N, C-alpha and C positions, 0 to 999 in steps of 0.2 A: 112312849114308841122309841123303838131303837133308832140309832143313828146310823147313817150310811159313812159318816167320815169319822166318828170317834167308836173306837172299839171297846174302851173301857177308861173308867175314873176310879181315881182313889182319892180319899182327903185325911190329912193328918189333922184334926182340928187343935191339937196342942201347937204344932209348927206353922200353921195356917198356911199348909202348902196343899196345893192340888195337882196331882199328877194325870196327865191325858195322854192316852195311847191312841194314835191315827191310825186308821185303816189302812190307807192308800201308802203310806210312808213306811208305815211299822214303827214309826220315831215316838219315844215317850217324853215328855216336857214336864217339867214342874214349874208351876206358877205361885209365886210369893205371897204373903200377906193377904191371902183372900179371905174374906170375912167368912163366917160359918153360913149367913144368911145368903151371900152369894151363893156359895155352894148348894144350899137348899133350895134355891131357885132354879139354879142349873139342873140339878136333879130332877125337880119336879116339871121342868121345861117341857113341853110337848115337840118343839123342835129343838133338840140340845145343839146341832152345828148352829142353827141361827142365833140361839142364844150366846154360845159360847163365841162369836164372831162380833156380837152387839156388845158383850158384857165382861167377857174376859180377855180375849184377845185385843193386845195393845193397850190395856187397861192396867196391868200387872207385870213385874219383873217375870222374867221367866229364864229357864235354861234347858238346853237340850240334855237328858241323861241317858237315853241309852236307844239302840237302833236294833229293830228286830229284822236280821238278815233274810228270815225265812217269811216277810211280808209279801203279799200277792201284789 
């Protein structure tokens, strides 16, 4: 199911970095040391926003990477 809050995700398995682009803010964050199993579960989750909030947000160190000034 497409997420209303998460526009896009990318995962680098070698670095264990999950990049998440948010719809509302247009911001992209990188979450560090995310295990491949966590990304696989996130990708497979029916409610991606809920999975993100319960299993990724506040569980991994993150940093703001970019802001899309053209976000709605």
